[in-house]
C-alpha positions as CSV (number, residue, x, y, z in Angstrom):
1,M,0.0,0.0,0.0
2,R,2.8,2.4,0.9
3,N,4.6,1.7,-2.4
4,K,1.4,2.4,-4.4
5,L,0.9,5.6,-2.5
6,L,4.5,6.7,-3.2
7,C,4.0,5.9,-6.9
8,L,0.9,8.0,-7.0
9,I,2.7,10.9,-5.3
10,L,5.6,10.6,-7.8
11,L,3.2,10.5,-10.7
12,A,1.4,13.6,-9.6
13,F,4.7,15.3,-9.1
14,T,5.9,14.3,-12.5
15,L,2.8,15.5,-14.3
16,N,3.2,18.9,-12.7
17,L,6.8,19.3,-13.9
18,Q,7.0,21.8,-16.7
19,A,9.1,21.0,-19.7
20,E,12.4,22.7,-19.7
21,N,14.9,23.1,-22.6
22,G,17.8,23.9,-20.3
23,H,18.3,27.5,-21.3
24,S,18.0,28.7,-17.8
25,L,21.0,26.7,-16.8
26,W,21.5,26.6,-13.0
27,L,19.8,30.0,-12.6
28,R,16.2,28.6,-12.4
29,A,15.2,29.8,-8.9
30,N,12.3,32.1,-8.8
31,S,11.1,33.0,-5.3
32,S,8.0,34.8,-4.2
33,R,9.6,35.6,-0.8
34,A,10.3,39.3,0.0
35,V,13.6,40.7,1.1
36,N,14.5,44.2,2.4
37,I,17.8,45.3,0.8
38,V,19.9,48.1,2.3
39,C,22.7,49.6,0.2
40,A,24.1,53.1,0.4
41,K,25.8,53.0,-3.0
42,S,24.4,52.7,-6.5
43,S,25.9,51.4,-9.8
44,P,24.8,49.1,-12.7
45,T,26.5,46.2,-11.0
46,L,24.9,46.8,-7.6
47,A,21.5,47.2,-9.4
48,I,22.0,43.6,-10.8
49,A,22.9,42.4,-7.3
50,K,19.7,43.8,-5.9
51,Q,17.6,42.3,-8.6
52,E,19.2,38.9,-8.1
53,L,18.3,39.0,-4.4
54,K,14.7,40.0,-5.1
55,Q,14.3,37.2,-7.7
56,G,16.1,34.4,-5.9
57,W,15.8,35.0,-2.2
58,L,15.0,31.9,-0.2
59,G,15.7,33.2,3.2
60,Q,13.1,34.3,5.8
61,N,10.3,36.2,4.2
62,G,10.7,39.9,4.8
63,A,14.3,39.6,6.1
64,K,16.8,42.5,5.8
65,I,20.1,42.2,4.1
66,V,22.8,44.9,4.0
67,L,25.2,45.3,1.1
68,T,28.3,47.2,2.2
69,V,31.1,48.3,-0.1
70,K,33.9,49.0,2.4
71,N,37.6,48.3,2.2
72,D,38.8,45.3,4.2
73,K,42.4,44.1,3.9
74,A,41.3,40.5,4.5
75,I,39.2,40.6,1.4
76,K,41.3,40.2,-1.8
77,G,40.3,41.6,-5.2
78,D,36.7,41.0,-5.9
79,G,36.3,38.7,-2.9
80,F,33.7,39.2,-0.2
81,K,32.7,38.7,3.4
82,L,29.5,36.7,3.9
83,S,27.1,36.7,6.8
84,G,23.5,35.7,7.1
85,N,22.3,39.3,6.8
86,E,25.2,41.2,5.3
87,I,27.6,41.0,2.3
88,Q,30.7,43.2,2.5
89,A,33.2,43.7,-0.3
90,N,35.9,46.1,-1.5
91,T,34.2,46.4,-4.9
92,D,30.7,46.5,-6.4
93,L,31.6,43.3,-8.3
94,G,32.5,41.6,-5.0
95,I,29.0,42.4,-3.8
96,L,27.5,40.7,-6.8
97,Y,29.7,37.6,-6.3
98,G,28.6,37.6,-2.7
99,V,25.0,37.8,-3.6
100,Y,25.3,34.8,-6.0
101,E,27.1,32.8,-3.3
102,L,24.5,33.6,-0.7
103,L,21.7,32.6,-3.0
104,R,23.5,29.4,-4.0
105,R,23.8,28.4,-0.4
106,Q,20.2,29.1,0.3
107,Q,19.1,27.1,-2.8
108,T,21.4,24.2,-2.0
109,E,20.8,24.2,1.7
110,Q,24.5,24.9,2.6
111,P,25.3,26.7,5.9
112,I,26.3,30.3,6.0
113,V,29.2,31.0,8.4
114,Q,29.2,34.4,10.1
115,N,31.8,36.7,8.6
116,E,33.2,34.1,6.2
117,I,35.8,35.5,3.8
118,C,35.6,34.2,0.3
119,N,38.5,35.2,-1.9
120,P,39.1,33.9,-5.5
121,S,42.0,31.6,-6.1
122,Y,42.8,33.3,-9.4
123,Q,42.5,37.0,-10.3
124,R,41.6,36.3,-14.0
125,R,39.1,33.5,-14.6
126,V,38.7,33.4,-18.3
127,L,36.7,31.5,-20.9
128,N,38.4,31.0,-24.3
129,H,35.9,30.9,-27.1
130,W,37.2,29.2,-30.2
131,D,34.7,31.1,-32.3
132,N,35.3,32.2,-35.9
133,L,34.0,35.4,-37.5
134,D,31.8,33.4,-39.9
135,G,29.9,32.0,-36.9
136,S,31.4,28.5,-36.9
137,I,33.2,27.2,-33.7
138,E,36.3,25.1,-33.8
139,R,35.7,22.2,-31.5
140,G,32.2,23.5,-30.9
141,Y,29.3,21.0,-30.4
142,A,26.4,23.2,-29.4
143,G,25.5,25.2,-32.5
144,R,27.0,28.3,-33.9
145,S,28.7,31.3,-32.1
146,I,26.7,33.5,-29.8
147,F,29.0,36.4,-30.7
148,W,29.7,36.2,-34.5
149,H,27.6,35.7,-37.5
150,D,28.4,35.6,-41.2
151,V,31.1,38.2,-41.5
152,E,30.1,38.9,-45.1
153,K,26.8,40.3,-43.8
154,G,28.7,42.8,-41.6
155,Y,28.9,43.2,-37.9
156,A,25.4,44.4,-37.1
157,V,24.2,43.9,-33.5
158,T,20.6,43.2,-32.7
159,D,18.5,43.4,-29.5
160,K,18.4,39.6,-29.7
161,D,22.2,39.5,-29.6
162,R,22.3,41.9,-26.6
163,N,19.7,39.8,-24.7
164,L,21.6,36.6,-25.3
165,W,24.9,38.2,-24.3
166,K,23.3,39.5,-21.1
167,E,22.1,36.0,-20.2
168,Y,25.6,34.7,-21.0
169,A,27.2,37.4,-18.7
170,R,24.8,36.6,-15.9
171,A,25.6,32.9,-16.0
172,N,29.3,33.6,-15.9
173,A,29.1,36.1,-13.1
174,S,27.0,33.7,-11.1
175,I,30.0,31.3,-11.0
176,G,32.8,33.9,-10.7
177,I,34.1,34.0,-14.3
178,N,35.3,37.5,-15.1
179,G,36.8,37.4,-18.5
180,T,36.1,36.0,-22.0
181,V,38.3,35.7,-25.1
182,L,35.7,36.3,-27.9
183,N,37.4,34.5,-30.8
184,N,39.4,31.5,-31.9
185,V,43.1,31.1,-31.0
186,N,43.5,30.4,-34.7
187,S,42.5,34.0,-35.3
188,S,41.3,35.9,-38.3
189,K,43.4,38.7,-39.7
190,L,40.2,40.8,-39.5
191,M,40.0,40.7,-35.8
192,L,41.8,44.0,-35.2
193,T,40.1,45.9,-38.0
194,T,38.0,49.0,-37.0
195,E,34.8,47.3,-38.1
196,C,35.4,44.3,-36.0
197,L,36.5,46.2,-32.9
198,A,33.2,48.2,-33.1
199,K,31.4,44.9,-32.5
200,V,33.8,44.0,-29.7
201,K,32.9,47.3,-28.1
202,A,29.1,46.4,-28.3
203,I,29.8,43.0,-26.7
204,A,31.9,44.6,-23.9
205,E,29.2,47.1,-23.1
206,V,26.8,44.3,-22.3
207,L,29.3,42.2,-20.3
208,R,30.8,45.1,-18.3
209,P,28.1,45.5,-15.6
210,Y,28.6,41.8,-14.8
211,G,32.3,42.3,-14.3
212,I,33.4,40.5,-17.4
213,K,36.4,41.8,-19.3
214,T,36.7,41.1,-23.0
215,Y,39.9,39.8,-24.6
216,L,40.9,39.0,-28.1
217,S,43.0,36.4,-29.7
218,V,45.1,38.0,-32.5
219,K,47.5,37.0,-35.2
220,F,51.1,37.8,-34.5
221,S,51.5,38.7,-38.2
222,S,48.8,41.4,-38.0
223,P,51.2,44.3,-38.9
224,P,51.8,43.1,-42.4
225,L,48.3,41.5,-42.8
226,I,46.3,44.6,-42.0
227,G,48.8,47.3,-41.2
228,G,50.8,47.5,-44.5
229,L,54.1,46.7,-42.9
230,K,56.6,44.3,-44.4
231,T,57.4,42.3,-41.3
232,S,56.1,41.3,-37.9
233,D,59.5,41.0,-36.3
234,P,59.0,41.9,-32.6
235,L,62.2,43.9,-32.4
236,N,61.4,46.0,-35.5
237,P,60.7,49.6,-34.4
238,E,57.9,50.0,-36.9
239,V,56.2,46.8,-35.6
240,I,56.6,47.9,-32.0
241,K,54.9,51.3,-32.9
242,W,52.1,49.6,-34.8
243,W,51.2,47.4,-31.9
244,K,51.3,50.4,-29.4
245,D,49.1,52.4,-31.7
246,K,46.7,49.5,-32.1
247,A,46.5,49.0,-28.3
248,N,45.8,52.8,-27.9
249,E,43.0,52.5,-30.4
250,I,41.5,49.5,-28.6
251,Y,41.6,51.0,-25.1
252,K,40.1,54.3,-26.3
253,T,37.1,52.2,-27.5
254,I,37.1,49.6,-24.7
255,P,38.7,51.1,-21.6
256,D,38.5,47.8,-19.6
257,F,39.8,45.6,-22.4
258,G,41.6,42.7,-20.8
259,G,44.4,42.0,-23.3
260,F,45.5,39.5,-25.9
261,L,45.7,35.7,-26.2
262,I,48.4,34.6,-28.5
263,K,49.0,31.3,-30.4
264,A,52.4,31.7,-32.0
265,N,54.7,29.3,-33.8
266,S,52.2,26.5,-33.3
267,E,50.4,24.4,-35.9
268,G,51.4,26.8,-38.6
269,E,50.5,30.0,-36.9
270,P,53.1,32.8,-37.3
271,G,55.3,33.9,-34.4
272,P,58.6,35.5,-33.3
273,Q,60.6,32.3,-34.2
274,D,60.0,33.1,-37.9
275,F,62.5,36.0,-37.4
276,G,65.0,34.2,-35.2
277,R,63.4,35.7,-32.1
278,T,62.1,33.9,-29.0
279,H,58.7,33.5,-27.4
280,A,59.9,36.1,-24.8
281,D,60.8,38.6,-27.5
282,G,57.3,38.3,-29.0
283,A,55.4,38.3,-25.7
284,N,57.3,41.2,-24.2
285,M,56.7,43.4,-27.2
286,L,53.0,42.9,-26.9
287,A,53.1,43.2,-23.1
288,D,54.7,46.6,-23.4
289,A,52.0,47.8,-25.7
290,V,49.1,46.9,-23.3
291,K,50.9,47.6,-20.0
292,P,50.0,51.3,-19.7
293,F,46.3,50.3,-19.8
294,G,46.6,47.4,-17.3
295,G,46.4,44.7,-20.0
296,I,47.9,41.3,-20.0
297,I,49.3,38.9,-22.6
298,M,48.3,35.2,-22.3
299,W,50.9,33.4,-24.4
300,R,50.1,29.8,-25.2
301,A,52.7,27.1,-24.6
302,F,51.0,24.6,-27.0
303,V,53.9,24.1,-29.3
304,Y,55.3,21.0,-31.1
305,E,57.3,20.2,-34.2
306,A,56.3,17.9,-37.0
307,N,59.5,15.8,-36.7
308,S,59.6,15.8,-32.9
309,K,60.7,12.6,-31.3
310,D,58.1,13.1,-28.6
311,R,55.5,15.9,-28.9
312,A,55.0,15.8,-25.1
313,C,58.5,17.2,-24.5
314,Q,58.4,20.2,-26.8
315,A,56.8,22.9,-24.6
316,Y,59.2,22.2,-21.7
317,K,62.2,22.4,-24.1
318,E,61.1,25.7,-25.6
319,F,60.0,27.6,-22.5
320,M,62.3,26.5,-19.7
321,P,65.4,28.3,-21.1
322,L,63.3,31.5,-21.1
323,D,62.2,31.4,-17.5
324,G,62.5,34.9,-15.9
325,Q,62.8,36.7,-19.3
326,F,59.1,37.5,-19.6
327,R,57.4,40.8,-18.5
328,D,55.3,40.7,-15.4
329,N,52.1,41.2,-17.4
330,V,52.8,38.1,-19.5
331,I,51.3,34.8,-18.4
332,I,52.3,31.6,-20.1
333,Q,49.1,29.6,-20.8
334,V,49.8,25.9,-20.4
335,K,47.4,23.0,-21.2
336,N,46.8,20.7,-18.3
337,G,48.5,17.8,-20.1
338,P,51.6,17.7,-22.2
339,V,49.9,16.3,-25.4
340,D,46.5,17.8,-25.9
341,F,43.5,17.6,-23.6
342,Q,43.4,13.8,-23.5
343,P,40.9,11.9,-21.4
344,R,43.8,11.2,-19.0
345,E,47.4,12.7,-19.0
346,P,49.9,13.5,-16.3
347,F,50.2,17.2,-15.7
348,T,52.4,19.2,-18.0
349,P,55.9,19.4,-16.4
350,L,56.1,23.2,-16.9
351,F,53.8,23.6,-13.9
352,G,56.0,24.4,-11.0
353,A,59.2,24.3,-13.1
354,L,58.8,27.9,-14.4
355,K,59.6,29.6,-11.1
356,K,60.2,33.1,-12.4
357,T,57.4,33.3,-14.9
358,S,53.7,33.6,-14.4
359,V,51.9,30.4,-15.5
360,M,48.2,29.8,-16.0
361,P,46.4,26.5,-16.5
362,E,44.4,26.0,-19.7
363,L,41.5,23.5,-19.4
364,Q,39.1,22.3,-22.1
365,I,35.5,22.5,-21.2
366,T,34.3,21.6,-24.6
367,Q,34.7,17.8,-25.1
368,E,37.0,17.6,-28.1
369,Y,38.5,14.3,-27.0
370,L,35.7,13.1,-24.6
371,G,32.7,12.5,-26.7
372,H,31.7,16.0,-27.9
373,S,28.2,17.0,-26.8
374,I,27.0,13.4,-27.2
375,Q,28.6,11.6,-24.2
376,L,28.0,12.4,-20.6
377,V,31.4,13.1,-19.1
378,Y,31.7,15.2,-16.0
379,L,35.1,16.8,-16.3
380,A,35.5,18.2,-12.8
381,T,36.9,15.0,-11.5
382,M,39.7,15.3,-14.1
383,W,40.4,18.9,-13.2
384,E,40.5,18.1,-9.5
385,E,43.0,15.3,-10.2
386,F,45.1,17.8,-12.2
387,L,44.9,20.7,-9.7
388,K,45.8,18.5,-6.8
389,S,48.7,16.8,-8.6
390,D,51.9,17.4,-6.6
391,T,54.8,18.8,-8.7
392,Y,57.2,18.6,-5.8
393,Q,59.0,21.6,-7.2
394,E,59.1,23.3,-3.8
395,G,58.8,20.1,-1.7
396,N,55.7,18.2,-0.7
397,G,52.4,20.0,-1.3
398,S,53.6,22.0,-4.4
399,T,50.4,21.1,-6.2
400,V,49.6,22.5,-9.6
401,A,47.0,24.7,-8.0
402,R,49.5,26.2,-5.5
403,T,52.2,26.7,-8.2
404,T,49.8,28.8,-10.3
405,D,47.6,30.7,-7.8
406,G,50.4,32.8,-6.2
407,S,50.7,30.6,-3.1
408,I,54.2,29.5,-3.8
409,F,55.6,31.7,-6.5
410,P,55.0,35.5,-6.6
411,Q,53.0,36.5,-9.6
412,K,51.7,39.9,-10.4
413,Y,48.8,38.3,-12.2
414,T,47.2,34.9,-11.6
415,A,44.8,33.4,-14.1
416,I,43.1,30.2,-15.3
417,A,41.5,29.6,-18.7
418,G,38.8,27.2,-20.0
419,V,38.0,26.5,-23.6
420,A,34.3,27.1,-23.7
421,N,31.6,24.7,-24.7
422,I,28.9,27.3,-25.5
423,G,26.9,27.9,-28.6
424,L,23.4,28.8,-29.9
425,D,21.7,25.6,-28.9
426,N,18.8,26.2,-26.6
427,N,20.6,24.5,-23.7
428,W,23.9,26.4,-24.5
429,C,26.1,23.3,-24.4
430,G,24.6,20.7,-26.6
431,H,24.1,18.2,-23.7
432,H,22.3,19.1,-20.5
433,F,25.0,17.5,-18.4
434,A,27.7,19.4,-20.3
435,Q,26.4,22.5,-18.5
436,A,27.9,21.0,-15.4
437,N,31.4,21.4,-16.9
438,W,30.8,25.1,-17.6
439,Y,29.6,25.5,-14.0
440,A,32.4,23.4,-12.6
441,F,35.1,25.5,-14.4
442,G,33.8,28.7,-12.8
443,R,33.6,27.2,-9.4
444,M,37.1,25.7,-9.6
445,A,38.5,28.9,-11.0
446,W,37.1,30.8,-8.0
447,N,38.1,28.0,-5.5
448,N,40.8,25.6,-6.7
449,Q,40.4,23.5,-3.5
450,I,36.7,22.7,-4.0
451,T,35.9,19.1,-4.7
452,S,34.2,17.8,-7.8
453,E,31.7,16.0,-5.5
454,K,30.6,19.3,-3.9
455,I,30.2,20.9,-7.3
456,A,28.2,18.1,-8.7
457,D,25.9,18.2,-5.7
458,E,25.4,22.0,-6.1
459,W,24.8,21.8,-9.8
460,L,22.2,19.0,-9.6
461,R,20.3,20.8,-6.9
462,L,20.3,24.1,-8.8
463,T,19.5,22.4,-12.2
464,F,16.9,19.7,-11.4
465,L,15.0,20.7,-8.3
466,P,11.6,22.2,-9.4
467,K,11.6,25.9,-9.8
468,D,8.2,26.2,-8.1
469,E,8.6,25.9,-4.3
470,K,5.1,24.3,-4.2
471,L,6.3,21.4,-6.3
472,T,9.4,20.6,-4.3
473,P,9.3,16.9,-3.4
474,N,10.2,15.5,-0.1
475,V,13.8,16.5,0.2
476,A,15.1,13.4,1.9
477,D,13.4,11.2,-0.7
478,W,14.8,13.4,-3.6
479,Q,18.3,13.2,-2.2
480,K,18.1,9.4,-1.9
481,T,16.3,8.6,-5.1
482,F,17.6,11.2,-7.5
483,L,20.5,13.2,-6.1
484,A,22.7,10.3,-4.8
485,P,22.6,8.0,-7.9
486,V,22.8,10.8,-10.5
487,K,25.7,12.4,-8.6
488,Q,27.5,9.1,-8.5
489,M,26.9,8.7,-12.2
490,M,28.5,12.0,-12.8
491,L,31.5,11.3,-10.6
492,E,32.1,7.9,-12.3
493,S,31.6,9.2,-15.9
494,R,35.1,10.4,-16.7
495,E,36.7,7.2,-15.5
496,A,34.2,5.2,-17.5
497,T,35.1,7.1,-20.6
498,V,38.8,6.5,-20.0
499,N,38.0,2.8,-19.6
500,Y,36.1,2.3,-22.8
501,S,38.4,4.5,-24.9
502,M,42.0,4.8,-23.6
503,P,42.8,3.0,-20.4
504,L,46.1,2.4,-18.6
505,G,47.7,5.5,-20.1
506,L,46.8,5.0,-23.8
507,H,46.2,8.4,-25.5
508,H,45.4,10.1,-28.8
509,I,44.2,6.9,-30.7
510,F,41.2,8.6,-32.3
511,A,39.8,8.0,-35.8
512,G,40.6,10.6,-38.4
513,L,37.0,11.4,-39.1
514,N,37.9,14.6,-40.8
515,N,39.9,15.7,-37.8
516,T,36.9,15.5,-35.5
517,H,38.6,13.4,-32.7
518,Y,35.5,11.3,-32.2
519,G,35.5,7.5,-32.2
520,P,38.3,4.9,-32.1
521,G,41.1,4.9,-34.6
522,P,44.2,3.0,-33.3
523,W,44.7,2.1,-37.0
524,F,44.5,5.7,-38.1
525,G,47.5,6.9,-40.2
526,P,47.0,7.6,-43.9
527,K,50.0,8.0,-46.1
528,G,51.6,11.4,-46.3
529,I,50.3,12.6,-42.9
530,R,52.9,13.7,-40.3
531,K,53.7,11.0,-37.8
532,D,52.6,12.8,-34.7
533,W,49.1,13.0,-36.2
534,T,48.8,9.2,-36.4
535,A,47.6,6.9,-33.7
536,A,50.6,4.5,-34.0
537,Y,52.9,7.4,-33.0
538,Y,51.2,7.2,-29.6
539,H,50.3,3.6,-28.9
540,K,53.3,2.0,-30.7
541,A,51.7,-1.4,-30.6
542,D,53.7,-4.3,-32.1
543,S,54.3,-8.0,-31.6
544,L,56.4,-7.2,-28.5
545,G,54.0,-5.0,-26.7
546,I,52.3,-1.6,-26.5
547,G,52.9,1.9,-25.0
548,F,55.1,4.9,-25.5
549,D,58.6,4.6,-23.9
550,R,59.2,8.0,-22.2
551,T,61.8,6.7,-19.8
552,T,65.5,7.6,-19.9
553,K,65.9,4.7,-22.4
554,G,63.2,6.3,-24.6
555,T,62.4,10.0,-25.1
556,D,63.4,10.8,-21.6
557,A,60.2,12.8,-20.9
558,V,60.4,11.5,-17.3
559,S,63.4,13.8,-16.7
560,Q,61.2,16.9,-17.1
561,Y,59.5,16.0,-13.8
562,H,60.9,16.7,-10.4
563,E,61.9,14.0,-8.0
564,P,60.3,11.8,-6.7
565,L,58.1,11.8,-9.8
566,R,61.0,11.4,-12.1
567,S,62.0,8.1,-10.5
568,Q,58.4,7.0,-9.9
569,F,57.5,7.4,-13.6
570,E,60.8,5.9,-14.7
571,S,60.3,2.5,-12.9
572,V,57.6,0.3,-14.2
573,A,57.3,-1.1,-10.7
574,T,56.3,2.3,-9.2
575,C,54.7,4.0,-12.2
576,P,51.0,4.5,-11.4
577,E,49.1,2.1,-13.6
578,I,46.8,4.9,-14.8
579,Y,49.9,6.2,-16.6
580,L,51.6,2.9,-17.4
581,L,51.4,3.0,-21.2
582,W,52.0,6.7,-21.2
583,F,55.5,6.2,-19.9
584,H,56.3,2.6,-20.8
585,H,56.3,0.2,-23.8
586,L,55.5,-3.1,-22.1
587,P,55.1,-6.7,-23.3
588,W,51.6,-8.1,-23.7
589,D,52.2,-10.6,-20.9
590,Y,53.6,-8.0,-18.4
591,K,52.1,-8.9,-15.0
592,M,49.9,-6.2,-13.5
593,K,49.6,-5.6,-9.8
594,N,46.3,-7.5,-9.6
595,G,48.0,-10.6,-11.2
596,R,46.5,-10.3,-14.7
597,I,48.7,-9.9,-17.7
598,L,48.6,-6.6,-19.5
599,W,46.5,-7.8,-22.5
600,D,43.9,-9.2,-20.2
601,E,43.8,-6.1,-18.1
602,L,43.2,-4.0,-21.2
603,C,40.3,-6.3,-22.2
604,Y,38.8,-6.0,-18.7
605,A,39.2,-2.2,-18.7
606,Y,37.4,-1.8,-22.0
607,D,34.6,-4.1,-21.0
608,K,34.2,-2.4,-17.6
609,G,33.8,1.0,-19.4
610,V,31.0,-0.3,-21.6
611,N,29.2,-1.8,-18.6
612,E,29.5,1.4,-16.7
613,V,27.8,3.4,-19.4
614,R,25.0,0.8,-19.5
615,Q,24.6,1.2,-15.8
616,F,24.3,5.0,-16.4
617,Q,21.3,4.2,-18.7
618,K,19.6,2.3,-15.9
619,T,20.4,5.1,-13.3
620,W,18.9,7.7,-15.6
621,D,15.8,5.7,-16.4
622,K,15.0,5.2,-12.7
623,V,14.9,8.9,-12.0
624,Q,12.4,9.7,-14.7
625,P,9.7,10.8,-12.2
626,Y,12.0,13.6,-11.0
627,V,12.9,15.1,-14.4
628,D,10.7,17.0,-16.8
629,A,9.9,15.1,-20.0
630,Q,12.0,17.1,-22.4
631,R,15.3,17.0,-20.5
632,F,14.7,13.4,-19.5
633,S,14.2,12.2,-23.0
634,E,17.1,14.2,-24.5
635,V,19.5,12.9,-21.9
636,Q,18.2,9.3,-22.3
637,S,18.7,9.5,-26.1
638,K,22.3,10.7,-25.6
639,L,23.1,7.9,-23.2
640,R,21.8,5.3,-25.7
641,Q,24.2,6.7,-28.3
642,Q,27.0,6.7,-25.8
643,C,26.4,3.0,-25.1
644,R,26.6,2.3,-28.8
645,D,29.8,4.4,-29.2
646,A,31.4,2.7,-26.2
647,Q,30.8,-0.7,-27.8
648,V,32.5,0.6,-31.0
649,W,35.5,1.8,-29.0
650,K,35.8,-1.5,-27.1
651,D,35.5,-3.7,-30.2
652,G,37.6,-1.6,-32.5
653,C,40.5,-1.2,-30.1
654,L,40.6,-4.8,-28.7
655,L,40.3,-6.4,-32.2
656,Y,42.9,-4.1,-33.6
657,F,45.4,-4.7,-30.8
658,Q,44.7,-8.4,-30.8
659,Q,46.4,-8.6,-34.1
660,F,49.6,-7.8,-32.3
661,S,49.0,-9.5,-28.9
662,K,47.9,-12.8,-30.6
663,R,46.0,-13.6,-27.4
664,P,42.3,-14.4,-26.9
665,I,39.9,-12.0,-25.3
666,P,39.2,-13.5,-21.8
667,F,36.1,-15.6,-21.9
668,E,34.5,-13.9,-18.9
669,I,34.2,-10.8,-21.0
670,E,31.3,-10.1,-23.4
671,R,32.3,-10.9,-27.0
672,P,32.8,-8.2,-29.6
673,V,29.7,-7.5,-31.7
674,Y,31.5,-5.8,-34.6
675,D,34.1,-7.3,-37.0
676,L,37.4,-5.3,-37.3
677,N,37.2,-5.3,-41.1
678,Y,33.7,-3.8,-40.9
679,L,35.0,-1.0,-38.7
680,L,38.0,-0.4,-40.9
681,K,35.8,-0.1,-44.0
682,T,32.9,1.7,-42.5
683,D,32.5,5.4,-42.3
684,L,32.5,5.8,-38.5
685,T,30.8,9.2,-38.8
686,E,27.7,7.3,-39.9
687,L,28.1,4.4,-37.5
688,L,28.6,6.7,-34.5
689,K,25.5,8.7,-35.1
């Protein structure tokens, strides 16, 4: 009888849930409770703070809250002091951040500690949009650009554009993001033209009240491309003058412009090395141009040569000799891993090694290598693993987080970047759960010690609890039946993806698929392509074994890490098994710590990944009563495709590698359902739909 009653209650609850398309993100709260706001100061930013309080207040009805802009040395930058009835900050923006934090705690039932100081871990918390001027997005899986349309139709700005940018700004401010690079790192030469800058100005005007600075990615060769000069040599006086004049033009138009993001001498992009100069020469020239206005230069360290023996070693080799030669408003932007945003990599050894140069992590929110907007992969667990990795550069506890946030090394500017996953899709990110990665980046950029579990808990409460207080289910029941299993699914999702795609340190074995990086391709390597763009370059499977030898007997990548990591990675006995094939080429019958041979362990890992995703399907189907019909069915459909894709990954990789191992797939494991020849001959873009 009790179960029937519970089912009837859930049915009634489900029928009352309004369909949602996800556009409101985690900002769905709409309270009818009144709040009395006291604030002696006024500004556009404070007006937003007041409106947010009125709209989302879930405290006592009619309560008073005081917003105080007052200098306090304990509060850093745009941080704030939080109490139950007061928010204090040094800046108007700090008040806005404090309001969002107060509302978040009310909505997620978190305690509010009296006079709690909340300071950001990084000063600049920046999204990198890889958006092109024609509206396309490199590595974008959620529709076209929210900023740029077809450039041939001009740079007109509509009210619809401004409204969308305002929603975007609000979402970012709510999680502490305070900067955005508006365009692709592979920049257009038109980016610095007067017409284009006029649109940047229009975007900046909308973002400004929310505390978001605009940045641009620009071509290093802009002086000859649009300025009529014959060179872009950074030591050429005419080039230096051209950049100073351009910076002056920009700051007259956009006084709070943040600065430039530069991709130079990387993947064909021009740079200072074209003229026999160094990265420091190029970065410093630009830094001098923007320094009078408080601007910064974010100079990417993503560099590798076509004939490099080991692509993973290149950034360290190029930038370590330049440590201490960069201006204090230059920040070297370094990807979390030494190859390229792989499902799992050890941290890039530049972190902690550059002791006299400011360094900022670059994370990828868009899922270029983790299933695009099709697969449910919660990335915060990967970022937590990365930020908490110990570099040992200054002894125990020299984590990546502490070597980049100013805790260990003095940096005039600290920053962190995330490659955005945002587009014109109604739900912004292409997958409802991909919103969690945008949310998580902001939360970790503000607090690099927060856990992925806490972020997932917050996001689920904010995103899936009913907006109408009258429809809120029994909280204890909701936590047990919806929150707990779905949160566990999120926390396991990245590891599941690693298991069914590239376990035990395998990496970059994707199919060509027109350079989409989606689906398995350990066989990928067409004639004429450079070796480091083939899968075999990374897995090196042969009759003797599998894996990339980066020990001292191989490429010696291990020597770029500080002790004890150097010795730990060097020895197969102490190398963590999650990185085993990243650092070692091992025989197929190598004995793992659990007693299995390497080949069998690979088979079990792939099989486990497939089964984990199948369990995700069951988890999601069980929580249907707690989710509106539209979002439930859309996520359910994506999970079905993810299961199919995981099977293709498992079968393709195991059958391909089996050609070298000459060993049977353990009989306890489910048999492949695809033939290798079928996968080799089939257009995987069709199969993986």
